[in-house]
PDB file with SEQRES, HELIX, SHEET and CRYST1 records, atoms N, CA, C and O in Angstrom:
SEQRES   1 A   69  MET LYS ASN LYS ILE GLU ILE TYR ARG ARG GLU LEU ASN          
SEQRES   2 A   69  MET THR GLN GLN ASP LEU ALA GLU LYS VAL LYS VAL SER          
SEQRES   3 A   69  ARG GLN THR ILE ILE SER LEU GLU LYS GLY ARG TYR ASN          
SEQRES   4 A   69  PRO SER ILE LEU LEU ALA HIS HIS ILE ALA ARG VAL PHE          
SEQRES   5 A   69  GLN LYS ASN ILE GLU GLN VAL PHE ILE PHE GLU GLU GLU          
SEQRES   6 A   69  GLY ASN GLU GLN                                              
HELIX    1 AA1 ILE A    5  GLU A   11  1                                   7    
HELIX    2 AA2 GLN A   16  VAL A   23  1                                   8    
HELIX    3 AA3 ARG A   27  GLU A   34  1                                   8    
HELIX    4 AA4 ILE A   42  VAL A   51  1                                  10    
HELIX    5 AA5 ILE A   56  VAL A   59  1                                   4    
SHEET    1 AA1 2 LYS A   2  ASN A   3  0                                        
SHEET    2 AA1 2 PHE A  60  ILE A  61 -1                                        
CRYST1    1.000    1.000    1.000  90.00  90.00  90.00 P 1           1          
ATOM      1  N   MET A   1      -4.098 -28.795  -9.337  1.00  0.00           N  
ATOM      2  CA  MET A   1      -3.206 -27.855  -8.706  1.00  0.00           C  
ATOM      3  C   MET A   1      -4.033 -26.953  -7.786  1.00  0.00           C  
ATOM      4  O   MET A   1      -5.065 -26.411  -8.182  1.00  0.00           O  
ATOM      5  N   LYS A   2      -3.562 -26.810  -6.579  1.00  0.00           N  
ATOM      6  CA  LYS A   2      -4.222 -25.921  -5.622  1.00  0.00           C  
ATOM      7  C   LYS A   2      -3.641 -24.520  -5.765  1.00  0.00           C  
ATOM      8  O   LYS A   2      -2.559 -24.334  -6.322  1.00  0.00           O  
ATOM      9  N   ASN A   3      -4.383 -23.535  -5.250  1.00  0.00           N  
ATOM     10  CA  ASN A   3      -3.881 -22.166  -5.326  1.00  0.00           C  
ATOM     11  C   ASN A   3      -4.436 -21.341  -4.172  1.00  0.00           C  
ATOM     12  O   ASN A   3      -5.355 -21.755  -3.466  1.00  0.00           O  
ATOM     13  N   LYS A   4      -3.852 -20.170  -4.005  1.00  0.00           N  
ATOM     14  CA  LYS A   4      -4.262 -19.236  -2.948  1.00  0.00           C  
ATOM     15  C   LYS A   4      -4.828 -17.951  -3.538  1.00  0.00           C  
ATOM     16  O   LYS A   4      -4.756 -16.890  -2.918  1.00  0.00           O  
ATOM     17  N   ILE A   5      -5.382 -18.050  -4.720  1.00  0.00           N  
ATOM     18  CA  ILE A   5      -5.899 -16.860  -5.397  1.00  0.00           C  
ATOM     19  C   ILE A   5      -6.955 -16.160  -4.544  1.00  0.00           C  
ATOM     20  O   ILE A   5      -6.874 -14.952  -4.322  1.00  0.00           O  
ATOM     21  N   GLU A   6      -7.930 -16.905  -4.075  1.00  0.00           N  
ATOM     22  CA  GLU A   6      -9.009 -16.284  -3.311  1.00  0.00           C  
ATOM     23  C   GLU A   6      -8.475 -15.621  -2.038  1.00  0.00           C  
ATOM     24  O   GLU A   6      -8.918 -14.531  -1.676  1.00  0.00           O  
ATOM     25  N   ILE A   7      -7.538 -16.265  -1.368  1.00  0.00           N  
ATOM     26  CA  ILE A   7      -6.960 -15.708  -0.132  1.00  0.00           C  
ATOM     27  C   ILE A   7      -6.280 -14.372  -0.421  1.00  0.00           C  
ATOM     28  O   ILE A   7      -6.550 -13.377   0.252  1.00  0.00           O  
ATOM     29  N   TYR A   8      -5.401 -14.349  -1.420  1.00  0.00           N  
ATOM     30  CA  TYR A   8      -4.675 -13.117  -1.734  1.00  0.00           C  
ATOM     31  C   TYR A   8      -5.609 -12.048  -2.294  1.00  0.00           C  
ATOM     32  O   TYR A   8      -5.438 -10.861  -2.016  1.00  0.00           O  
ATOM     33  N   ARG A   9      -6.597 -12.470  -3.082  1.00  0.00           N  
ATOM     34  CA  ARG A   9      -7.550 -11.514  -3.652  1.00  0.00           C  
ATOM     35  C   ARG A   9      -8.332 -10.823  -2.536  1.00  0.00           C  
ATOM     36  O   ARG A   9      -8.512  -9.606  -2.560  1.00  0.00           O  
ATOM     37  N   ARG A  10      -8.790 -11.596  -1.569  1.00  0.00           N  
ATOM     38  CA  ARG A  10      -9.558 -11.019  -0.460  1.00  0.00           C  
ATOM     39  C   ARG A  10      -8.684 -10.113   0.412  1.00  0.00           C  
ATOM     40  O   ARG A  10      -9.159  -9.099   0.924  1.00  0.00           O  
ATOM     41  N   GLU A  11      -7.401 -10.477   0.582  1.00  0.00           N  
ATOM     42  CA  GLU A  11      -6.493  -9.623   1.354  1.00  0.00           C  
ATOM     43  C   GLU A  11      -6.395  -8.233   0.742  1.00  0.00           C  
ATOM     44  O   GLU A  11      -6.223  -7.244   1.455  1.00  0.00           O  
ATOM     45  N   LEU A  12      -6.503  -8.162  -0.570  1.00  0.00           N  
ATOM     46  CA  LEU A  12      -6.430  -6.877  -1.277  1.00  0.00           C  
ATOM     47  C   LEU A  12      -7.807  -6.254  -1.504  1.00  0.00           C  
ATOM     48  O   LEU A  12      -7.934  -5.246  -2.199  1.00  0.00           O  
ATOM     49  N   ASN A  13      -8.842  -6.865  -0.910  1.00  0.00           N  
ATOM     50  CA  ASN A  13     -10.221  -6.382  -1.082  1.00  0.00           C  
ATOM     51  C   ASN A  13     -10.609  -6.258  -2.550  1.00  0.00           C  
ATOM     52  O   ASN A  13     -11.273  -5.302  -2.951  1.00  0.00           O  
ATOM     53  N   MET A  14     -10.183  -7.237  -3.346  1.00  0.00           N  
ATOM     54  CA  MET A  14     -10.508  -7.255  -4.767  1.00  0.00           C  
ATOM     55  C   MET A  14     -11.676  -8.209  -5.007  1.00  0.00           C  
ATOM     56  O   MET A  14     -11.795  -9.241  -4.346  1.00  0.00           O  
ATOM     57  N   THR A  15     -12.520  -7.858  -5.943  1.00  0.00           N  
ATOM     58  CA  THR A  15     -13.561  -8.780  -6.384  1.00  0.00           C  
ATOM     59  C   THR A  15     -12.963  -9.689  -7.457  1.00  0.00           C  
ATOM     60  O   THR A  15     -11.876  -9.431  -7.976  1.00  0.00           O  
ATOM     61  N   GLN A  16     -13.682 -10.739  -7.773  1.00  0.00           N  
ATOM     62  CA  GLN A  16     -13.249 -11.609  -8.873  1.00  0.00           C  
ATOM     63  C   GLN A  16     -13.192 -10.808 -10.167  1.00  0.00           C  
ATOM     64  O   GLN A  16     -12.299 -11.010 -10.989  1.00  0.00           O  
ATOM     65  N   GLN A  17     -14.141  -9.905 -10.344  1.00  0.00           N  
ATOM     66  CA  GLN A  17     -14.162  -9.070 -11.544  1.00  0.00           C  
ATOM     67  C   GLN A  17     -12.943  -8.155 -11.598  1.00  0.00           C  
ATOM     68  O   GLN A  17     -12.351  -7.974 -12.662  1.00  0.00           O  
ATOM     69  N   ASP A  18     -12.565  -7.576 -10.460  1.00  0.00           N  
ATOM     70  CA  ASP A  18     -11.381  -6.707 -10.419  1.00  0.00           C  
ATOM     71  C   ASP A  18     -10.138  -7.468 -10.891  1.00  0.00           C  
ATOM     72  O   ASP A  18      -9.371  -6.978 -11.720  1.00  0.00           O  
ATOM     73  N   LEU A  19      -9.954  -8.678 -10.343  1.00  0.00           N  
ATOM     74  CA  LEU A  19      -8.785  -9.472 -10.714  1.00  0.00           C  
ATOM     75  C   LEU A  19      -8.862  -9.865 -12.184  1.00  0.00           C  
ATOM     76  O   LEU A  19      -7.863  -9.803 -12.900  1.00  0.00           O  
ATOM     77  N   ALA A  20     -10.033 -10.264 -12.628  1.00  0.00           N  
ATOM     78  CA  ALA A  20     -10.206 -10.649 -14.033  1.00  0.00           C  
ATOM     79  C   ALA A  20      -9.793  -9.509 -14.967  1.00  0.00           C  
ATOM     80  O   ALA A  20      -9.107  -9.735 -15.963  1.00  0.00           O  
ATOM     81  N   GLU A  21     -10.210  -8.300 -14.643  1.00  0.00           N  
ATOM     82  CA  GLU A  21      -9.863  -7.152 -15.486  1.00  0.00           C  
ATOM     83  C   GLU A  21      -8.367  -6.890 -15.479  1.00  0.00           C  
ATOM     84  O   GLU A  21      -7.790  -6.560 -16.516  1.00  0.00           O  
ATOM     85  N   LYS A  22      -7.735  -7.033 -14.320  1.00  0.00           N  
ATOM     86  CA  LYS A  22      -6.293  -6.778 -14.230  1.00  0.00           C  
ATOM     87  C   LYS A  22      -5.478  -7.763 -15.061  1.00  0.00           C  
ATOM     88  O   LYS A  22      -4.454  -7.395 -15.636  1.00  0.00           O  
ATOM     89  N   VAL A  23      -5.932  -9.017 -15.125  1.00  0.00           N  
ATOM     90  CA  VAL A  23      -5.166 -10.027 -15.860  1.00  0.00           C  
ATOM     91  C   VAL A  23      -5.776 -10.355 -17.223  1.00  0.00           C  
ATOM     92  O   VAL A  23      -5.328 -11.267 -17.919  1.00  0.00           O  
ATOM     93  N   LYS A  24      -6.817  -9.584 -17.589  1.00  0.00           N  
ATOM     94  CA  LYS A  24      -7.435  -9.668 -18.918  1.00  0.00           C  
ATOM     95  C   LYS A  24      -8.028 -11.045 -19.239  1.00  0.00           C  
ATOM     96  O   LYS A  24      -7.792 -11.613 -20.305  1.00  0.00           O  
ATOM     97  N   VAL A  25      -8.810 -11.563 -18.275  1.00  0.00           N  
ATOM     98  CA  VAL A  25      -9.575 -12.788 -18.500  1.00  0.00           C  
ATOM     99  C   VAL A  25     -11.000 -12.533 -18.015  1.00  0.00           C  
ATOM    100  O   VAL A  25     -11.292 -11.468 -17.470  1.00  0.00           O  
ATOM    101  N   SER A  26     -11.881 -13.502 -18.211  1.00  0.00           N  
ATOM    102  CA  SER A  26     -13.255 -13.346 -17.746  1.00  0.00           C  
ATOM    103  C   SER A  26     -13.343 -13.648 -16.250  1.00  0.00           C  
ATOM    104  O   SER A  26     -12.476 -14.314 -15.684  1.00  0.00           O  
ATOM    105  N   ARG A  27     -14.397 -13.151 -15.629  1.00  0.00           N  
ATOM    106  CA  ARG A  27     -14.644 -13.457 -14.220  1.00  0.00           C  
ATOM    107  C   ARG A  27     -14.842 -14.961 -14.054  1.00  0.00           C  
ATOM    108  O   ARG A  27     -14.448 -15.533 -13.037  1.00  0.00           O  
ATOM    109  N   GLN A  28     -15.448 -15.598 -15.044  1.00  0.00           N  
ATOM    110  CA  GLN A  28     -15.674 -17.042 -14.999  1.00  0.00           C  
ATOM    111  C   GLN A  28     -14.342 -17.801 -14.927  1.00  0.00           C  
ATOM    112  O   GLN A  28     -14.255 -18.836 -14.266  1.00  0.00           O  
ATOM    113  N   THR A  29     -13.322 -17.297 -15.595  1.00  0.00           N  
ATOM    114  CA  THR A  29     -11.994 -17.920 -15.515  1.00  0.00           C  
ATOM    115  C   THR A  29     -11.451 -17.837 -14.097  1.00  0.00           C  
ATOM    116  O   THR A  29     -10.897 -18.812 -13.589  1.00  0.00           O  
ATOM    117  N   ILE A  30     -11.604 -16.691 -13.455  1.00  0.00           N  
ATOM    118  CA  ILE A  30     -11.142 -16.532 -12.068  1.00  0.00           C  
ATOM    119  C   ILE A  30     -11.902 -17.485 -11.152  1.00  0.00           C  
ATOM    120  O   ILE A  30     -11.305 -18.110 -10.274  1.00  0.00           O  
ATOM    121  N   ILE A  31     -13.210 -17.601 -11.348  1.00  0.00           N  
ATOM    122  CA  ILE A  31     -14.012 -18.530 -10.547  1.00  0.00           C  
ATOM    123  C   ILE A  31     -13.490 -19.953 -10.720  1.00  0.00           C  
ATOM    124  O   ILE A  31     -13.309 -20.672  -9.737  1.00  0.00           O  
ATOM    125  N   SER A  32     -13.249 -20.358 -11.953  1.00  0.00           N  
ATOM    126  CA  SER A  32     -12.752 -21.714 -12.225  1.00  0.00           C  
ATOM    127  C   SER A  32     -11.382 -21.946 -11.614  1.00  0.00           C  
ATOM    128  O   SER A  32     -11.104 -23.027 -11.096  1.00  0.00           O  
ATOM    129  N   LEU A  33     -10.530 -20.939 -11.673  1.00  0.00           N  
ATOM    130  CA  LEU A  33      -9.204 -21.054 -11.054  1.00  0.00           C  
ATOM    131  C   LEU A  33      -9.330 -21.228  -9.546  1.00  0.00           C  
ATOM    132  O   LEU A  33      -8.698 -22.110  -8.965  1.00  0.00           O  
ATOM    133  N   GLU A  34     -10.138 -20.393  -8.917  1.00  0.00           N  
ATOM    134  CA  GLU A  34     -10.293 -20.446  -7.465  1.00  0.00           C  
ATOM    135  C   GLU A  34     -10.859 -21.789  -7.005  1.00  0.00           C  
ATOM    136  O   GLU A  34     -10.513 -22.274  -5.928  1.00  0.00           O  
ATOM    137  N   LYS A  35     -11.715 -22.378  -7.807  1.00  0.00           N  
ATOM    138  CA  LYS A  35     -12.317 -23.663  -7.444  1.00  0.00           C  
ATOM    139  C   LYS A  35     -11.443 -24.850  -7.842  1.00  0.00           C  
ATOM    140  O   LYS A  35     -11.787 -25.998  -7.562  1.00  0.00           O  
ATOM    141  N   GLY A  36     -10.315 -24.576  -8.491  1.00  0.00           N  
ATOM    142  CA  GLY A  36      -9.403 -25.648  -8.882  1.00  0.00           C  
ATOM    143  C   GLY A  36      -9.869 -26.454 -10.077  1.00  0.00           C  
ATOM    144  O   GLY A  36      -9.388 -27.565 -10.301  1.00  0.00           O  
ATOM    145  N   ARG A  37     -10.795 -25.910 -10.846  1.00  0.00           N  
ATOM    146  CA  ARG A  37     -11.305 -26.622 -12.028  1.00  0.00           C  
ATOM    147  C   ARG A  37     -10.490 -26.333 -13.279  1.00  0.00           C  
ATOM    148  O   ARG A  37     -10.687 -26.964 -14.317  1.00  0.00           O  
ATOM    149  N   TYR A  38      -9.579 -25.383 -13.174  1.00  0.00           N  
ATOM    150  CA  TYR A  38      -8.819 -24.943 -14.353  1.00  0.00           C  
ATOM    151  C   TYR A  38      -7.401 -24.622 -13.918  1.00  0.00           C  
ATOM    152  O   TYR A  38      -7.198 -23.929 -12.921  1.00  0.00           O  
ATOM    153  N   ASN A  39      -6.423 -25.117 -14.654  1.00  0.00           N  
ATOM    154  CA  ASN A  39      -5.022 -24.775 -14.407  1.00  0.00           C  
ATOM    155  C   ASN A  39      -4.610 -23.699 -15.402  1.00  0.00           C  
ATOM    156  O   ASN A  39      -4.830 -23.850 -16.603  1.00  0.00           O  
ATOM    157  N   PRO A  40      -4.023 -22.628 -14.920  1.00  0.00           N  
ATOM    158  CA  PRO A  40      -3.676 -21.514 -15.817  1.00  0.00           C  
ATOM    159  C   PRO A  40      -2.440 -21.819 -16.655  1.00  0.00           C  
ATOM    160  O   PRO A  40      -1.631 -22.684 -16.318  1.00  0.00           O  
ATOM    161  N   SER A  41      -2.321 -21.090 -17.746  1.00  0.00           N  
ATOM    162  CA  SER A  41      -1.073 -21.126 -18.500  1.00  0.00           C  
ATOM    163  C   SER A  41       0.004 -20.494 -17.624  1.00  0.00           C  
ATOM    164  O   SER A  41      -0.311 -19.798 -16.659  1.00  0.00           O  
ATOM    165  N   ILE A  42       1.240 -20.725 -17.947  1.00  0.00           N  
ATOM    166  CA  ILE A  42       2.332 -20.138 -17.170  1.00  0.00           C  
ATOM    167  C   ILE A  42       2.271 -18.615 -17.256  1.00  0.00           C  
ATOM    168  O   ILE A  42       2.600 -17.929 -16.288  1.00  0.00           O  
ATOM    169  N   LEU A  43       1.861 -18.088 -18.386  1.00  0.00           N  
ATOM    170  CA  LEU A  43       1.754 -16.637 -18.555  1.00  0.00           C  
ATOM    171  C   LEU A  43       0.657 -16.062 -17.656  1.00  0.00           C  
ATOM    172  O   LEU A  43       0.863 -15.040 -17.001  1.00  0.00           O  
ATOM    173  N   LEU A  44      -0.501 -16.714 -17.625  1.00  0.00           N  
ATOM    174  CA  LEU A  44      -1.581 -16.234 -16.758  1.00  0.00           C  
ATOM    175  C   LEU A  44      -1.181 -16.364 -15.292  1.00  0.00           C  
ATOM    176  O   LEU A  44      -1.452 -15.462 -14.500  1.00  0.00           O  
ATOM    177  N   ALA A  45      -0.549 -17.460 -14.920  1.00  0.00           N  
ATOM    178  CA  ALA A  45      -0.083 -17.638 -13.536  1.00  0.00           C  
ATOM    179  C   ALA A  45       0.880 -16.516 -13.158  1.00  0.00           C  
ATOM    180  O   ALA A  45       0.820 -15.990 -12.046  1.00  0.00           O  
ATOM    181  N   HIS A  46       1.755 -16.155 -14.071  1.00  0.00           N  
ATOM    182  CA  HIS A  46       2.715 -15.073 -13.832  1.00  0.00           C  
ATOM    183  C   HIS A  46       1.984 -13.740 -13.626  1.00  0.00           C  
ATOM    184  O   HIS A  46       2.314 -12.986 -12.711  1.00  0.00           O  
ATOM    185  N   HIS A  47       1.003 -13.455 -14.468  1.00  0.00           N  
ATOM    186  CA  HIS A  47       0.250 -12.204 -14.345  1.00  0.00           C  
ATOM    187  C   HIS A  47      -0.494 -12.134 -13.006  1.00  0.00           C  
ATOM    188  O   HIS A  47      -0.500 -11.098 -12.342  1.00  0.00           O  
ATOM    189  N   ILE A  48      -1.111 -13.237 -12.627  1.00  0.00           N  
ATOM    190  CA  ILE A  48      -1.846 -13.275 -11.356  1.00  0.00           C  
ATOM    191  C   ILE A  48      -0.882 -13.054 -10.191  1.00  0.00           C  
ATOM    192  O   ILE A  48      -1.164 -12.261  -9.292  1.00  0.00           O  
ATOM    193  N   ALA A  49       0.247 -13.747 -10.204  1.00  0.00           N  
ATOM    194  CA  ALA A  49       1.230 -13.597  -9.130  1.00  0.00           C  
ATOM    195  C   ALA A  49       1.728 -12.155  -9.039  1.00  0.00           C  
ATOM    196  O   ALA A  49       1.920 -11.636  -7.940  1.00  0.00           O  
ATOM    197  N   ARG A  50       1.939 -11.507 -10.182  1.00  0.00           N  
ATOM    198  CA  ARG A  50       2.411 -10.119 -10.169  1.00  0.00           C  
ATOM    199  C   ARG A  50       1.383  -9.174  -9.566  1.00  0.00           C  
ATOM    200  O   ARG A  50       1.746  -8.227  -8.868  1.00  0.00           O  
ATOM    201  N   VAL A  51       0.098  -9.423  -9.830  1.00  0.00           N  
ATOM    202  CA  VAL A  51      -0.951  -8.588  -9.226  1.00  0.00           C  
ATOM    203  C   VAL A  51      -0.845  -8.646  -7.707  1.00  0.00           C  
ATOM    204  O   VAL A  51      -1.015  -7.636  -7.024  1.00  0.00           O  
ATOM    205  N   PHE A  52      -0.561  -9.844  -7.183  1.00  0.00           N  
ATOM    206  CA  PHE A  52      -0.465 -10.029  -5.735  1.00  0.00           C  
ATOM    207  C   PHE A  52       0.922  -9.720  -5.177  1.00  0.00           C  
ATOM    208  O   PHE A  52       1.143  -9.798  -3.969  1.00  0.00           O  
ATOM    209  N   GLN A  53       1.859  -9.368  -6.066  1.00  0.00           N  
ATOM    210  CA  GLN A  53       3.255  -9.116  -5.686  1.00  0.00           C  
ATOM    211  C   GLN A  53       3.845 -10.330  -4.962  1.00  0.00           C  
ATOM    212  O   GLN A  53       4.485 -10.211  -3.917  1.00  0.00           O  
ATOM    213  N   LYS A  54       3.605 -11.500  -5.556  1.00  0.00           N  
ATOM    214  CA  LYS A  54       4.083 -12.774  -5.021  1.00  0.00           C  
ATOM    215  C   LYS A  54       4.799 -13.529  -6.130  1.00  0.00           C  
ATOM    216  O   LYS A  54       4.693 -13.180  -7.305  1.00  0.00           O  
ATOM    217  N   ASN A  55       5.530 -14.571  -5.739  1.00  0.00           N  
ATOM    218  CA  ASN A  55       6.101 -15.500  -6.709  1.00  0.00           C  
ATOM    219  C   ASN A  55       5.012 -16.480  -7.121  1.00  0.00           C  
ATOM    220  O   ASN A  55       4.062 -16.707  -6.372  1.00  0.00           O  
ATOM    221  N   ILE A  56       5.144 -17.053  -8.296  1.00  0.00           N  
ATOM    222  CA  ILE A  56       4.165 -18.044  -8.757  1.00  0.00           C  
ATOM    223  C   ILE A  56       4.011 -19.150  -7.717  1.00  0.00           C  
ATOM    224  O   ILE A  56       2.897 -19.603  -7.455  1.00  0.00           O  
ATOM    225  N   GLU A  57       5.119 -19.587  -7.124  1.00  0.00           N  
ATOM    226  CA  GLU A  57       5.086 -20.688  -6.152  1.00  0.00           C  
ATOM    227  C   GLU A  57       4.332 -20.320  -4.877  1.00  0.00           C  
ATOM    228  O   GLU A  57       3.862 -21.206  -4.164  1.00  0.00           O  
ATOM    229  N   GLN A  58       4.211 -19.035  -4.583  1.00  0.00           N  
ATOM    230  CA  GLN A  58       3.444 -18.607  -3.410  1.00  0.00           C  
ATOM    231  C   GLN A  58       1.937 -18.641  -3.682  1.00  0.00           C  
ATOM    232  O   GLN A  58       1.137 -18.768  -2.756  1.00  0.00           O  
ATOM    233  N   VAL A  59       1.564 -18.529  -4.934  1.00  0.00           N  
ATOM    234  CA  VAL A  59       0.152 -18.490  -5.312  1.00  0.00           C  
ATOM    235  C   VAL A  59      -0.353 -19.873  -5.722  1.00  0.00           C  
ATOM    236  O   VAL A  59      -1.467 -20.267  -5.374  1.00  0.00           O  
ATOM    237  N   PHE A  60       0.473 -20.599  -6.459  1.00  0.00           N  
ATOM    238  CA  PHE A  60       0.064 -21.899  -6.989  1.00  0.00           C  
ATOM    239  C   PHE A  60       0.877 -23.013  -6.333  1.00  0.00           C  
ATOM    240  O   PHE A  60       2.105 -22.943  -6.270  1.00  0.00           O  
ATOM    241  N   ILE A  61       0.184 -24.036  -5.847  1.00  0.00           N  
ATOM    242  CA  ILE A  61       0.834 -25.150  -5.174  1.00  0.00           C  
ATOM    243  C   ILE A  61       0.834 -26.336  -6.122  1.00  0.00           C  
ATOM    244  O   ILE A  61      -0.205 -26.938  -6.392  1.00  0.00           O  
ATOM    245  N   PHE A  62       2.014 -26.657  -6.621  1.00  0.00           N  
ATOM    246  CA  PHE A  62       2.160 -27.770  -7.551  1.00  0.00           C  
ATOM    247  C   PHE A  62       2.293 -29.050  -6.754  1.00  0.00           C  
ATOM    248  O   PHE A  62       3.138 -29.149  -5.865  1.00  0.00           O  
ATOM    249  N   GLU A  63       1.467 -30.023  -7.065  1.00  0.00           N  
ATOM    250  CA  GLU A  63       1.501 -31.296  -6.365  1.00  0.00           C  
ATOM    251  C   GLU A  63       1.978 -32.386  -7.308  1.00  0.00           C  
ATOM    252  O   GLU A  63       1.537 -32.466  -8.454  1.00  0.00           O  
ATOM    253  N   GLU A  64       2.870 -33.213  -6.826  1.00  0.00           N  
ATOM    254  CA  GLU A  64       3.357 -34.342  -7.618  1.00  0.00           C  
ATOM    255  C   GLU A  64       2.225 -35.342  -7.755  1.00  0.00           C  
ATOM    256  O   GLU A  64       1.418 -35.503  -6.840  1.00  0.00           O  
ATOM    257  N   GLU A  65       2.165 -36.020  -8.906  1.00  0.00           N  
ATOM    258  CA  GLU A  65       1.094 -36.983  -9.154  1.00  0.00           C  
ATOM    259  C   GLU A  65       1.459 -38.390  -8.699  1.00  0.00           C  
ATOM    260  O   GLU A  65       0.884 -39.366  -9.181  1.00  0.00           O  
ATOM    261  N   GLY A  66       2.400 -38.501  -7.785  1.00  0.00           N  
ATOM    262  CA  GLY A  66       2.784 -39.821  -7.318  1.00  0.00           C  
ATOM    263  C   GLY A  66       4.179 -40.160  -7.759  1.00  0.00           C  
ATOM    264  O   GLY A  66       4.776 -39.458  -8.574  1.00  0.00           O  
ATOM    265  N   ASN A  67       4.682 -41.210  -7.234  1.00  0.00           N  
ATOM    266  CA  ASN A  67       6.052 -41.648  -7.553  1.00  0.00           C  
ATOM    267  C   ASN A  67       6.019 -42.794  -8.545  1.00  0.00           C  
ATOM    268  O   ASN A  67       6.348 -43.931  -8.207  1.00  0.00           O  
ATOM    269  N   GLU A  68       5.622 -42.492  -9.765  1.00  0.00           N  
ATOM    270  CA  GLU A  68       5.575 -43.522 -10.808  1.00  0.00           C  
ATOM    271  C   GLU A  68       6.979 -43.805 -11.279  1.00  0.00           C  
ATOM    272  O   GLU A  68       7.785 -42.898 -11.488  1.00  0.00           O  
ATOM    273  N   GLN A  69       7.255 -45.082 -11.440  1.00  0.00           N  
ATOM    274  CA  GLN A  69       8.622 -45.459 -11.864  1.00  0.00           C  
ATOM    275  C   GLN A  69       8.617 -46.181 -13.177  1.00  0.00           C  
ATOM    276  O   GLN A  69       9.676 -46.566 -13.673  1.00  0.00           O  
TER     277      GLN A  69                                                      
END                                                                             
C-alpha cells in the first residue's frame, strides 16, 4: 500500500518524531510506513489521517492485487 505520509508531514513541517509522538508509535514505525514496508492497522491509519486533517483515502492509496477470478 502506498501512502502520502511524508508529503503531508513535510507540509506541516513535522519531523518523523513529531508525528510518532502524536499517534503514539515509535519513529521507526513512521519510517517503515513512509517507506511502504509496513501497513498500518485501521486505527493507526485513522489517527495519522486525523493529524493531517484528511480522510484515510487521501493519505493511504489502496491498490488492488489484480483481477483474480
